[in-house]
Steps between C-alpha positions, in 0.01 A plus 500: 500500500203337683666387817163429673619449865807481712479336848778521749432195714812561729839669450613183303191403303314680215197418283462662157192468289472605131176552296578402151377782263787550255577326163767219492727743312463773760579254775796373306665837510811515733465130580783254414432131504711193517508285180288244679238743618491667148419158354229449762329829425515422122336168560205634720181484306319749722580873449384563861750236630782673303402830644483342842831360466648839414309679777665270757856618378379865558405397857835339557668812363349703784728314738800517271470157339505391144397174315857393531469482878190260488535126459280194579582178671394148392154545664436826315538717804659839413812623668713823505878515488624617846327473826143615421199272434224567247161358416307587192123497396303591189119493461336663200604870486684502842846377588683525828816399678623494860867531577629427853795396707302176584307226305164660389209424265244706321188435289230701319171361382201653330186469719261247321204305622621178361729461796195407689478180286859395552557614864481139627813422306716739701330568831249334747197674362295444814706769665333762271144364454372740785570796278149604373609741237633325181711787402658514836563122480665545157724775627609308809574175298697704244703636798555148632614382151729787462653431852546138423666575173736753655583241773575222245736732325677591806519149645608358165484132551371264245194302608351764721112483487303811529220294672704266720812696593421868505268639766380869503366629828155658472479872459279798460474664157553833647808397692746444211716269700512134600741229588561172341698167542668267247562145618654245278689198585738588790479881436270751656506877425284778625436822294337833519272579207376848394236556233345784301224545251484727211302525172349160546834327564665356812864505593655312791857477611662280761798541735643246739374593845804525702662756268199724478 
């Protein structure tokens, strides 16, 4: 069982990361799916996606949840039955969830240099042009993307723009923390964001600041 990492953010919030190494058959053992989710898995063309889907159910089981406790709203946002909140992410052979008493968001991305070409679409790129090392710039932009994706998932309002509505405060790569703000229409919410890097991947997760 390759549970890769567990992070206790606070007494009410945990992050679980899984490294997908097993076959789909192995990951299916002990996991019961709803009829809807069984059909979703059957229709997935990618074996890695199927395995990722099942690994997330194993992560949920660590906190006592099953597929029957998970549902999605009209915007595709996942929810748990009861009082807890959940966010889910999957990138290649890593999956992760965050479960908390408050609204949260999480994202994992592979670190790739192509992010340098698309950065202007999600962040004011001039803020990062002073970084001389291209690898460091790639790492930093991947963190910014993950942070904004996690904030987008938590804020959960249609129409939010990564570039126009989500601001991530500048940070040092060795600090592993930053703050961020989402401003949209008449709403403004501040967040704490934590991030970590492992095996050429980046993970970021966001929590509403007053509840940190």
